[in-house]
N, C-alpha and C positions, 0 to 999 in steps of 0.2 A: 754243619750249621745248626744252631739251637733254635727251636721254634718257641714262640711265646704260647701262653695258655689258649690263644685263639687259633693256633695252628697256621697263622698267616706268614710265619717266617721272619717277622720284624725283630731286629736285635736292638738292644739298648746301646748307648754311646760307648760302652765298654766292650761291645761285641758279645755280650752275654745276655740271654733273654731276661726280661724284667722279673719273671717268676723265679728264676734262679737267684738273682741278686736280692730280691725283696721278699722272699718266702717268709722270713721272720715277721715282716710288717703285715703281710697278708694273714699270717697266723694271729698276730696281735689284733688286727681288725676283727677277725672272726670271734675271738674270745671276748673282746670288748663289746661287740654287738650282743652276744649272749648275756654277758654281765649286765649291760645297760637295760636290756629288755626285762630281765628279772628284777633289776633295781626299780624300774618304773612300776612294775606290778606290785612290788613290796611297798613302794612309797604310797600307792593308793590304799593298800591295806592299813598301813600305819596311820595315814591321814584319817581313815574311818574309825580307827581305834581311838584317836584323840577326840574326834567328834564325828558322828554319822553324817553331818552335813558339810564337813570340811573338804574342800577341793584338794586333789592330790598335789598340785603344784604348791599349795600353801604350806605343806609340811616342812619343806626345806627352810622356809621363812621362819617358822616357829623354832626350828633347831638353831638357826643362826641367832635368834634373840635369846634362846636359852644359853648358848655358849658365850655370847658377846655382851649381853645386857642391852641397855637402852641404845637405840640407833635412830638416826634420821631416816626418813623414808627414802631420800635420795641415795643414802649409803646402802640401804637394803636393795633398792632397785639395781644399783650398780653391781652389787655382789651376786644377786640372783640372775642378772642379765635381762631385765625387762625394763620397759619404759615407765615413765612417771604415771601415766594414766592407768596402766595395768597394776602398778603397785598400789595406787590409791584405791582401786576397786578391790584388790585382795585385802588390803588393810581394813577397809570398811566392812567387808564380809567377816573378817576375824574379830572385829570390834562387836559386830552384831551377835556373834556366837559367844561373846564374853571371854575370848582368849587373849586379846591384846587391848591395851589402852594407850592413849596419846596424852602427852603433857607438854606444855611449852618448854622450849629449849632455853635454859637460863643464860646460855652464851649468845643467843640470837632470838629475840622476841618474835621474829617473823616465822621461825622454824618450830617444828614439833619433834619430840622424841617419842618413839614407839617402844613399848615394853610389854612383856608377858604379864598378864594378871596372875594373881595367886592360883586361880583355877587353871589358867593356861599352863603355868609352870608345872603344876601337879600332874596334869594330863600328859604333857610332853615328856616329862621325866619318867612317868610310868611306862609310856610306850618305848622310850629309848632304853630303859632298863630291860624290858622284855626283848627288844631287838638285840641288845648286847648278849643276853642269855641265849638267844638263838644262835648267834655267832659262836659263842663258847661251845654250845652243843654240837653244831655242825663241824667245827674245827677242832674238836677235842682230841683228834688223832694227830694234829699238827703239833710240832714243837713250838713253844712260845717264841723262840728266835725266828722261826719261819713267819709267824704272824706279824712280828715286829718288822721283819724285812718286807713283807707284803705291804704293810702300812707305809713304810719308808718309800718304797718304789711308787706306790699310788700317789703319795704326796709329791714326789719328784715329777711324776707325770702331770699331775694337776698344776703344779707350779710352772712347768714348761709350756703348758697349753695356754697360760695367761699371757705369755709374752707375744 
């Protein structure tokens, strides 16, 4: 009889302990936990590099605007996974810092489009370039095909999590 990690002797439906069947998923969970903890810490550092008063959570919003250009607040909220009120508060703070601006949406006079200001774009791109340089430095012993494969697998994971 195989025991699970708790030592209570429970077996999964297949007659094999969950830790035997799912060890790769437990390994994945552990590695993602470490990765996400480091990513959150790095996001805070990058946010402060963009502007000392920038909230950590707002950095991803700025990156999205840098990559996609003008967006409605509702699109940004859906992408980031926050509510309308939270998005409004974050956008107001970013406007106050001079990093984003709003303009009427020509397709819908009731809606607004948000975009990076020239200052916001300059600051975000400077930080993103420094971040890319750190990745290059940390992964300089990796083959470029491995880096591409990691990016592909992370994309696949992210896409699967959206379903």
